[in-house]
C-alpha atoms as one frame of an Amber mdcrd trajectory, in Angstrom:
protein
  -2.833 -14.475   9.414  -1.946 -18.141   9.100   0.814 -18.783   6.550  -0.292
 -19.724   3.042   2.381 -21.647   1.164   2.625 -20.900  -2.574   4.789 -23.133
  -4.760   5.635 -22.013  -8.292   6.525 -25.062 -10.391   9.091 -24.044 -13.020
   9.195 -26.744 -15.668  12.133 -27.074 -18.105  12.221 -24.216 -20.637   9.911
 -22.134 -18.455   8.905 -18.768 -19.933  10.703 -16.121 -17.845   7.891 -13.581
 -17.992   5.338 -16.163 -16.839   7.647 -17.229 -14.013   8.087 -13.624 -12.916
   4.355 -12.948 -12.529   3.528 -15.224  -9.559   6.933 -14.754  -7.925   6.351
 -10.999  -7.885   2.714 -11.085  -6.787   3.046 -13.771  -4.103   6.383 -12.601
  -2.753   6.443 -11.966   0.995   4.794  -8.706   2.106   3.829  -7.397   5.528
   0.108  -7.454   4.652  -0.090 -10.927   3.076   0.335 -14.446   4.492   2.065
 -15.877   1.429   5.254 -17.910   1.745   6.778 -18.399  -1.698   8.860 -21.301
  -2.995  10.075 -21.881  -6.551  10.247 -25.582  -7.373  12.329 -27.037 -10.183
  13.937 -30.289 -11.094  16.023 -32.616  -8.992  19.203 -30.755  -9.967  18.164
 -27.633  -8.077  18.096 -25.432 -11.173  15.893 -24.927 -14.239  16.791 -23.735
 -17.731  14.456 -21.058 -19.089  13.186 -20.752 -22.647  15.643 -17.917 -23.319
  18.731 -19.807 -22.185  19.520 -18.559 -18.690  19.261 -20.739 -15.615  17.145
 -20.235 -12.522  19.165 -21.661  -9.669  18.603 -22.689  -6.073  15.108 -24.062
  -6.653  13.382 -26.537  -4.367  12.604 -30.044  -5.526   9.219 -31.627  -6.169
   8.734 -32.624  -2.493   8.002 -28.943  -1.791   4.708 -29.366  -3.667   3.511
 -31.704  -0.918   3.481 -28.785   1.557   1.929 -26.154  -0.729  -1.546 -24.680
  -0.296  -1.426 -23.209  -3.812   0.623 -24.499  -6.749   1.146 -22.312  -9.821
   2.500 -23.681 -13.111   3.792 -20.928 -15.431   3.952 -21.360 -19.191   6.826
 -23.350 -20.688   8.176 -23.705 -24.208   8.047 -27.492 -24.674   4.393 -27.755
 -23.744   3.623 -30.347 -26.428   5.801 -32.844 -24.545   4.164 -34.172 -21.361
   6.091 -33.357 -18.181   8.043 -36.074 -16.411   5.895 -38.765 -14.748   7.028
 -37.660 -11.296   5.776 -34.122 -12.025   2.338 -35.397 -13.062   2.215 -37.642
  -9.994   3.119 -34.746  -7.665   0.405 -32.548  -9.183  -2.192 -35.309  -8.872
  -1.273 -35.942  -5.242  -1.423 -32.236  -4.391  -4.831 -31.865  -6.006  -6.204
 -34.955  -4.259  -5.283 -33.522  -0.836  -7.031 -30.214  -1.608  -4.299 -27.895
  -2.893  -5.369 -25.094  -5.231  -3.796 -25.627  -8.667  -3.232 -22.713 -11.052
  -1.796 -22.474 -14.569  -0.568 -19.474 -16.526  -0.458 -19.597 -20.323   0.788
 -23.010 -21.572   1.104 -24.252 -18.008  -2.379 -25.657 -18.645  -0.768 -28.403
 -20.764   1.012 -29.761 -17.679  -2.263 -29.847 -15.737  -3.970 -31.576 -18.663
  -1.188 -34.149 -18.908  -1.745 -34.959 -15.231  -5.450 -35.540 -15.941  -6.557
 -32.647 -13.746  -8.469 -30.841 -16.487 -10.527 -33.772 -17.778 -14.167 -32.762
 -18.181 -13.461 -29.125 -17.339 -13.616 -25.894 -19.293 -10.259 -24.106 -19.171
  -8.278 -21.499 -21.030  -4.722 -21.033 -22.241  -2.851 -18.776 -24.641  -5.062
 -18.362 -27.697  -2.277 -19.614 -29.998  -2.162 -22.967 -28.179  -5.892 -23.534
 -27.704  -6.356 -25.875 -30.680  -3.350 -27.985 -29.685  -4.605 -28.328 -26.125
  -7.910 -29.743 -27.353  -6.202 -31.984 -29.896  -3.735 -33.441 -27.400  -6.295
 -33.744 -24.590  -9.760 -34.353 -26.102 -11.471 -34.505 -22.691 -10.585 -30.855
 -22.054 -12.822 -28.021 -23.286 -10.985 -24.784 -24.111 -12.612 -21.365 -23.972
 -10.553 -19.197 -26.313 -12.325 -15.948 -25.552 -11.575 -15.265 -21.891  -8.646
 -14.020 -19.812  -8.970 -16.608 -17.068 -11.331 -19.208 -15.614 -11.867 -19.829
 -11.911 -13.202 -23.359 -11.550 -12.934 -23.702  -7.791  -9.696 -25.522  -6.943
  -8.456 -25.314 -10.563  -7.756 -21.950 -12.188  -6.334 -21.341 -15.658  -5.322
 -18.186 -17.502  -4.468 -17.072 -20.997  -1.028 -15.730 -21.834   1.261 -13.219
 -20.122  -0.788 -10.277 -18.794  -3.802 -12.529 -18.216  -1.583 -14.307 -15.691
  -1.310 -11.023 -13.788  -5.106 -10.719 -13.855  -5.554 -14.244 -12.520  -2.970
 -13.859  -9.744  -4.552 -10.574  -8.633  -7.949 -12.317  -8.732  -6.573 -14.965
  -6.361  -5.246 -12.305  -3.977  -8.624 -10.563  -4.130 -10.400 -13.819  -3.206
  -7.968 -14.577  -0.399  -7.409 -11.132   1.109  -9.865  -8.676  -0.432  -9.793
  -5.862  -2.972  -7.713  -3.408  -0.951  -4.681  -5.713  -0.740  -5.060  -6.728
  -4.397  -5.246  -3.067  -5.405  -2.116  -2.275  -3.384  -0.203  -4.978  -5.260
  -1.644  -3.842  -8.606  -0.440  -0.304  -7.952   3.002  -1.650  -7.112   3.044
  -3.496 -10.446   1.534  -0.531 -12.329  -1.162  -2.965 -13.477  -4.905  -2.647
 -13.902  -6.423  -3.397 -10.473  -9.145  -5.588 -11.929  -9.955  -7.072 -15.304
 -12.827  -9.507 -15.329 -11.983 -13.016 -16.471 -14.694 -12.890 -19.111 -12.978
 -10.185 -21.126 -11.638 -11.114 -24.535  -8.084 -12.462 -24.751  -7.263 -10.849
 -28.036  -8.743  -7.649 -29.360  -8.211  -7.420 -33.100  -7.388  -3.865 -34.021
  -5.069  -2.014 -36.320  -2.018  -0.378 -34.845  -2.743   3.264 -33.982  -0.824
   6.074 -35.553   1.838   7.574 -33.235  -0.349  10.635 -32.705  -3.600   8.703
 -32.273  -5.800   9.539 -29.276  -6.489   7.030 -26.525  -9.001   7.095 -23.706
  -6.527   6.300 -20.928  -6.807   9.788 -19.429 -10.601   9.605 -19.490 -10.589
   6.229 -17.747  -8.226   7.566 -15.080 -10.488  10.591 -14.652 -13.563   8.372
 -14.364 -11.949   6.369 -11.552 -11.644   9.540  -9.496 -15.251  10.603 -10.236
 -17.155   7.364  -9.640 -19.562   9.167  -7.323 -20.824  11.255 -10.240 -23.310
  10.270 -12.989 -20.858   9.221 -15.698 -23.032   9.026 -18.793 -21.693   8.419
 -22.274 -22.140  12.111 -22.946 -20.064  13.084 -19.886 -17.275  10.671 -20.812
 -17.305  11.743 -24.457 -17.139  15.391 -23.449 -14.096  14.700 -21.279 -12.423
  12.757 -24.093 -13.470  15.389 -26.665 -14.954  12.816 -29.015 -18.471  11.870
 -30.064 -20.348   9.255 -28.049 -20.183   6.864 -30.998 -16.404   7.273 -31.232
 -16.088   6.897 -27.472 -17.887   3.532 -27.452 -15.848   2.269 -30.406 -12.512
   3.331 -28.930 -13.442   2.057 -25.451 -14.206  -1.411 -26.784 -11.035  -1.440
 -28.861  -8.872  -0.520 -25.886 -10.538  -2.569 -23.121 -12.596  -5.272 -24.822
 -15.786  -4.211 -23.001 -18.315  -1.380 -23.140 -18.045   1.788 -21.022 -21.069
   0.619 -19.013 -19.457  -2.743 -18.194 -16.154  -1.064 -17.320 -17.810   1.453
 -15.009 -19.855  -1.211 -13.235 -16.736  -3.274 -12.573 -14.871  -0.184 -11.322
 -17.750   0.774  -9.025 -18.121  -2.693  -7.532 -14.370  -2.856  -6.981 -14.535
   0.517  -5.202 -17.353  -0.821  -3.024 -15.195  -3.794  -2.071 -12.369  -1.523
  -0.993 -14.674   0.775   1.006 -16.177  -2.243   2.767 -12.692  -3.395   3.707
 -11.101  -0.163   4.912 -13.995   1.959   6.236 -17.003   1.654   8.536 -19.268
   3.617   6.205 -22.882   2.502   5.920 -24.211   0.922   2.749 -26.087   4.049
   1.645 -22.938   6.181   1.979 -20.907   3.612   0.067 -23.587   3.469  -2.627
 -23.360   7.236  -3.038 -19.549   7.316  -3.094 -19.323   4.500  -5.623 -21.982
   5.901  -7.944 -24.383   2.988  -7.464 -27.073   5.301  -6.146 -28.963   3.376
  -3.500 -28.258   0.604  -1.055 -30.765  -1.607  -2.834 -29.005  -1.199  -6.178
 -25.613  -1.697  -4.542 -26.681  -4.963  -2.906 -28.082  -6.319  -6.178 -25.046
  -5.335  -8.250 -22.648  -6.558  -5.576 -24.284  -9.968  -5.286 -24.301 -10.377
  -9.080 -20.586  -9.538  -9.301 -19.149 -11.033  -6.112 -21.623 -13.753  -5.187
 -22.253 -12.635  -1.610 -23.784  -9.769   0.345 -21.886  -6.588   1.281 -22.259
  -7.369   4.985 -20.882 -10.895   4.585 -18.024  -9.545   2.496 -17.200  -6.927
   5.140 -17.147  -9.546   7.906 -14.742 -11.673   5.890 -12.380  -9.015   4.590
 -12.476  -5.881   6.728  -8.967  -5.000   7.825  -8.327  -5.823  11.433 -10.648
  -8.819  11.372  -9.488 -12.420  11.567  -7.921 -13.980   8.501 -10.613 -14.546
   5.880 -11.811 -17.928   4.854 -11.338 -18.971   1.258 -14.501 -18.613  -0.786
 -15.630 -20.249  -3.991 -15.888 -18.738  -7.429 -17.343 -15.203  -7.220
């Protein structure tokens, strides 16, 4: 695979948890082409929002060589970044680099004029300020992340994990993204359209959750998983199951299962030579016809085209547009 240079731009008072997300996910691995660089100020170090310093960072010139630039959230987001930062981001975007923000990193992209006329997202607590400071930017407060071709934005913290895994999935396929998700003990796939913030009361210490039932469902995707089957496993009524499922995931059981099944199809296409009918049966999508329709709706291409692009052992995949 040809090298893919990823530059993480740590602005002054960067949020440590947001900085850690892309540096962990795009760190060098034997099965990925990513070459990671952390860029900071001219001094070679950056102060974080919690007071410790990240040292030995590259300067802004490193952005000129990057294929992907990621801007994590930072504390002083109301203050525009230095003019040379905005200029470097503009230049990188104009030459075709992919630009990504996590949390309040979107404010830096907006200050550089990259988000004008676009719909983006950021941490829900900063959404109003982003629109007030940059009136030409439309903010969607209800999603985890938005993939707008060469510009991608996410909500806060864990949504940054979702967006970075989404990028890996686009670049290298579901199997590699799932491997990294397992390493992080993170959900392998949460759709960008899920809600950022699920309002719910704190559960009692002894309250039940459906985590075990979801784990069980993932290992039984080839079976007909009706509401009744899931409720029986969870030992709750179907009405309680639907309510709890939405509270814990932000989506319905049906939507969750469809996403899980399509993701399983992607992995089977990548790592096996099984025919479409066999994959449809193993993923619980029934028939090849149904699989093709569901797959195209979710991924934006056909199973055969996806397999040609991402099957392990094939040439490095081309980058594709928004799924």
